[in-house]
Structures are given as structure tokens and as C-alpha cells.
LOVEXFI-954154 format. One record per atom (N, C-alpha, C): x, y, z. Coordinates in steps of 0.05 Angstrom, whole numbers, padded with zeros to 5 digits, always signed. Atoms other than C-alpha are relative to their C-alpha. Example, Ala and Ser with C-alpha at 12.3 -4.5 7.8 and 13.67 -1.06 7.14 Angstrom:
+00018-00024+00000 +00246-00090+00156 +00018+00024+00000 -00016-00024-00001 +00273-00021+00143 -00015+00022+00014 
***
This chain:
+00010-00014+00018 +00649+01629+03139 +00020+00006-00025 -00012-00007+00024 +00672+01644+03065 +00002+00029-00006 -00005-00030+00012 +00699+01712+03036 +00002-00003-00026 -00005+00000+00022 +00702+01720+02974 +00006+00026-00016 -00004-00026+00013 +00733+01780+02935 -00002-00005-00028 +00006+00006+00016 +00704+01796+02878 +00008+00031-00019 -00021-00026+00012 +00749+01843+02827 -00005-00003-00033 -00003-00006+00032 +00749+01870+02754 +00033+00002+00001 -00027-00002+00008 +00823+01857+02726 +00009-00024+00014 -00011+00026-00017 +00851+01790+02731 +00023-00005-00006 -00032-00005+00006 +00923+01804+02706 +00012+00019+00021 -00025-00019-00013 +00968+01826+02762 +00026-00008-00003 -00026+00000-00004 +01036+01841+02764 +00010-00024+00016 -00009+00019-00011 +01079+01782+02788 +00009+00006+00030 +00000-00007-00027 +01095+01820+02854 -00026+00002+00016 +00023-00002-00010 +01027+01833+02870 -00015-00032+00004 +00016+00026+00000 +00998+01761+02851 +00015-00015+00020 -00005+00010-00019 +01053+01735+02896 -00010+00001+00023 +00013-00008-00030 +01032+01771+02957 -00024-00009+00004 +00030+00007-00005 +00956+01756+02944 +00007-00036+00008 +00000+00036+00009 +00977+01677+02931 +00007-00004+00033 -00009+00004-00026 +01017+01685+02999 -00020+00003+00027 +00019+00001-00015 +00959+01711+03039 -00023-00019-00001 +00020+00018-00001 +00913+01668+03011 +00011-00027+00009 -00011+00030-00008 +00953+01603+03034 -00002+00002+00034 +00004+00002-00036 +00950+01631+03110 -00020-00004+00007 +00027-00003-00007 +00883+01632+03116 -00008-00028+00011 +00005+00029-00016 +00859+01568+03165 -00025-00003-00025 +00028+00011+00012 +00802+01525+03140 -00021+00010+00005 +00021-00009-00014 +00754+01556+03179 -00012+00030-00010 +00004-00024+00013 +00762+01624+03135 +00008-00011-00027 +00000+00004+00022 +00752+01607+03068 +00007+00026-00015 +00008-00021+00015 +00770+01660+03026 +00019-00004-00029 -00007+00008+00028 +00777+01663+02951 +00001+00023-00016 +00005-00027+00009 +00788+01714+02898 -00012-00005-00029 +00010-00001+00028 +00747+01718+02833 +00009+00019-00014 -00003-00018+00019 +00776+01758+02785 -00008+00007-00026 +00019+00008+00025 +00737+01773+02732 +00012+00029-00026 -00011-00017+00020 +00754+01810+02658 -00010+00026+00001 +00010-00025+00005 +00750+01884+02649 -00007+00004-00029 +00016-00007+00029 +00708+01913+02597 +00017+00016-00015 -00014-00012+00019 +00744+01933+02537 -00012+00033-00005 +00004-00033+00001 +00748+02014+02529 -00003+00007-00022 +00000-00017+00021 +00749+02030+02459 -00026+00015-00009 +00010-00021+00012 +00710+02087+02452 -00027+00001+00014 +00020+00009-00012 +00658+02061+02500 -00009+00021+00025 +00007-00014-00020 +00620+02114+02548 +00009-00012+00029 -00012+00010-00033 +00646+02102+02624 -00024-00011+00016 +00022+00015-00014 +00571+02086+02643 +00002-00023-00009 -00002+00024+00016 +00571+02031+02590 +00013-00019+00018 -00021+00018-00014 +00638+02001+02619 -00007-00006+00022 +00001+00009-00030 +00616+02001+02694 -00026-00016+00002 +00026+00022-00004 +00547+01969+02680 +00010-00024-00022 -00009+00033+00013 +00580+01912+02632 +00014-00008+00017 -00014+00020-00018 +00628+01895+02689 -00021-00003+00026 +00017+00002-00024 +00570+01906+02744 -00017-00030-00017 +00014+00023+00009 +00534+01847+02701 +00025-00025+00005 -00011+00019+00000 +00595+01806+02703 +00006+00000+00036 -00003+00010-00028 +00606+01813+02780 -00023-00006+00014 +00017+00015-00010 +00535+01805+02793 -00007-00035-00010 -00002+00028+00000 +00541+01738+02760 +00015-00012+00016 -00028+00019-00011 +00604+01716+02801 -00014+00006+00031 +00010+00007-00027 +00564+01735+02865 -00024-00017+00013 +00011+00021-00012 +00537+01678+02902 -00030+00013+00011 +00028-00004+00003 +00457+01689+02914 +00002+00003+00038 +00003-00006-00035 +00442+01713+02993 +00024+00017+00016 -00026-00014-00021 +00518+01740+03011 -00003+00026+00007 -00003-00034-00008 +00535+01802+03048 +00012+00016-00023 -00009-00009+00023 +00551+01845+02993 +00025+00025+00016 -00010-00019-00010 +00610+01891+03020 +00013+00021-00026 -00018-00008+00019 +00638+01942+02968 +00012+00019+00014 -00020-00016-00006 +00700+01975+02969 -00005+00028-00013 +00007-00021+00011 +00687+02048+02958 +00018+00028+00014 -00017-00024-00012 +00730+02119+02972 -00023+00010+00017 +00017-00008-00020 +00667+02142+03008 -00012-00016+00020 +00006+00025-00018 +00660+02076+03046 +00006+00013+00032 -00010-00006-00029 +00667+02072+03125 +00029-00004-00001 -00037-00003-00004 +00738+02087+03147 -00005-00021+00029 -00004+00019-00012 +00758+02025+03189 +00032+00000+00008 -00024+00014-00014 +00825+02011+03234 -00003-00033-00006 +00005+00029+00001 +00845+01938+03232 -00017-00014+00021 +00021+00012-00024 +00814+01928+03296 -00031+00005-00006 +00024-00010-00002 +00752+01962+03276 -00012-00030-00025 +00007+00015+00023 +00754+01914+03206 -00008-00030+00016 +00005+00031-00013 +00764+01846+03258 -00026+00009+00019 +00035+00010-00007 +00701+01867+03296 -00020+00007-00023 +00016+00006+00020 +00666+01872+03232 -00003-00024-00012 -00003+00035+00007 +00687+01803+03212 -00011-00014+00023 +00021+00017-00014 +00657+01780+03272 -00030+00006+00002 +00033-00007-00002 +00587+01816+03265 -00001-00016-00030 +00011+00018+00025 +00591+01782+03191 +00003-00030+00003 -00005+00023-00014 +00610+01715+03223 -00022-00007+00012 +00033+00003-00022 +00548+01723+03273 -00024+00005-00021 +00017+00001+00014 +00506+01739+03213 -00011-00023-00016 +00005+00030+00006 +00514+01671+03184 -00001-00007-00027 -00004-00009+00039 +00520+01698+03108 +00026-00003-00002 -00026+00002+00013 +00578+01686+03068 +00005+00025-00009 -00007-00029+00010 +00616+01751+03046 +00009+00002-00027 -00009-00012+00037 +00631+01783+02975 +00008+00027+00010 -00013-00020-00002 +00680+01835+02981 +00001+00014-00036 +00006-00007+00035 +00669+01876+02913 +00015+00024+00000 -00017-00017+00010 +00726+01912+02880 -00014+00013-00030 +00002-00007+00026 +00710+01956+02821 +00018-00003-00021 -00029-00003+00022 +00745+01970+02758 +00019+00023+00000 -00006-00021+00003 +00777+02029+02735 -00012+00024+00007 +00017-00019-00007 +00721+02071+02738 -00014+00000+00021 +00014-00002-00025 +00692+02047+02798 -00021-00025-00003 +00024+00022+00000 +00631+02006+02818 -00027+00016-00018 +00026-00017+00018 +00567+02021+02770 -00015+00008+00025 +00014-00009-00023 +00515+02060+02820 -00025-00018+00008 +00023+00024-00004 +00459+02003+02814 +00014-00020+00018 -00012+00025-00014 +00508+01950+02842 +00009+00017+00025 -00009-00008-00032 +00528+01999+02894 -00024+00007+00016 +00027-00011-00011 +00453+02013+02914 -00010-00033+00017 +00009+00012-00012 +00450+01939+02929 +00020-00016+00022 -00018+00017-00024 +00510+01930+02980 -00014+00004+00019 +00009+00004-00028 +00497+01919+03055 +00013+00017+00015 -00018-00016-00012 +00556+01961+03070 +00025+00009-00021 -00021-00007+00018 +00614+02001+03038 +00024+00010+00019 -00029-00003-00011 +00685+02007+03063 +00018+00008-00015 -00021-00015+00018 +00744+02042+03040 +00027-00021+00017 -00023+00016-00012 +00816+02017+03043 +00020+00020+00016 -00022-00027-00008 +00852+02092+03047 -00023+00020-00009 +00011-00031+00008 +00834+02166+03034 +00011-00002-00027 -00011-00007+00025 +00881+02159+02979 -00011-00027-00025 +00006+00028+00020 +00868+02117+02908 +00025-00014-00001 -00016+00024+00002 +00905+02051+02901 -00003-00005-00029 +00002+00020+00018 +00926+02014+02844 -00020-00026+00002 +00015+00023-00009 +00879+01958+02835 +00016-00019+00010 -00019+00023-00011 +00937+01910+02847 +00011-00002+00033 -00009-00014-00025 +00958+01950+02910 -00029-00005+00015 +00019+00008-00018 +00887+01945+02931 -00009-00024+00008 +00004+00027-00003 +00878+01872+02925 +00018-00013+00022 -00013+00009-00021 +00938+01859+02963 -00004+00012+00026 +00008-00008-00030 +00921+01902+03020 -00024-00008+00015 +00023+00006-00011 +00850+01879+03025 +00005-00036+00014 -00010+00034-00011 +00878+01804+03033 +00017+00002+00020 -00012-00010-00024 +00926+01830+03085 -00017+00005+00022 +00019-00009-00021 +00878+01865+03124 -00014-00023+00005 +00019+00021-00006 +00828+01802+03122 +00020-00019+00015 -00015+00022-00021 +00885+01761+03149 +00014+00008+00028 -00008-00013-00019 +00906+01812+03197 -00027-00002+00022 +00023+00006-00013 +00830+01811+03218 +00002-00020+00012 +00005+00032-00005 +00833+01735+03224 +00020+00002+00033 -00017+00001-00026 +00897+01745+03273 -00003+00017+00018 +00013-00017-00019 +00866+01796+03315 -00016-00014+00015 +00023+00012-00011 +00800+01754+03324 +00013-00027+00018 -00008+00029-00008 +00848+01689+03343 +00026+00002+00018 -00028-00003-00021 +00906+01723+03386 +00030-00011-00008 -00021+00007+00014 +00951+01703+03326 +00032+00023+00004 -00015-00028-00001 +01020+01744+03341 +00005+00015-00027 -00014-00020+00020 +01025+01771+03271 -00008+00023-00002 +00010-00029-00009 +00986+01836+03297 +00006+00011+00026 -00010-00013-00022 +01027+01875+03344 -00008+00031+00007 +00007-00029-00003 +00987+01930+03380 +00018+00018+00010 
***
């Protein structure tokens, strides 16, 4: 299974970049995980809707055809780490690659949201984008470790 994190914002603080790289190195070859970090739309005097729409166009272009689209949204399903591991098992059985989509500072364009197969949330709290990316990669690694009885997760 291939998992692609499609996110707006390509420059991370060093601490977040190091953490993301660390988790990406941990995944075994049977779980291909990559991050496609896309440029944020310049904000100068543009309405929020136009910014979100421009970013949605970039995200659409980065999504491979036929992938399962999972958006990260504050109104998405709440999942425990164990439930995320179960969900990844279902994704694997579905046979499609998965794109996990993190929107820009204003969120994800409503039209792009409508194309999603599902929505999940990382937290009930608002997280900065750098932390959200690190947290998502850590939880995906934890899901892998749970599915493979790796000692990383301690129940």
C-alpha cells in the first residue's frame, strides 16, 4: 500500500522536518509513505475562498488517479490509535492507494472536501501545520506497528 500525505506548506521548522524525516525512514518497504508538500497560495488581499480554491487546484494536481481520499478535518471521525490501525487494514484490503490531505491555513476547499472518501481528525484542538504533519506520520507509523505486533506501541 502506498500512503501519500498531500499538504499545503512546504517549509517546516527544523524540529518538525527532522521528526517527519525520522518517521518516514522507519516505514518498511511494504508501506510506501511519502509527503507531497505544496506551496501555499499567497494571501495578499485575496478572499479566503479564492485562496482555498487555488490550493485545492494544486492538491487535485498532486493526487493520483483513483486513490482513496482521506481528508484531515476538525469535523472528521475521532479515531484512537488502534482504530486508525484497523482503518489502515481496511484501506489495505480496499486495494487502492491512500492520499491523506492536510489543507492550508484556511482549511480545505468545500468542493475538494466533497470528493473525499472519508474525513478523520487528529485532535479536537487546532494544531499548527508542522505539528499536524509530525503527528499524522507518527500515528501512521504507530498503526503499522500495531498491525505488525512491533513493540513501538505499548497498550
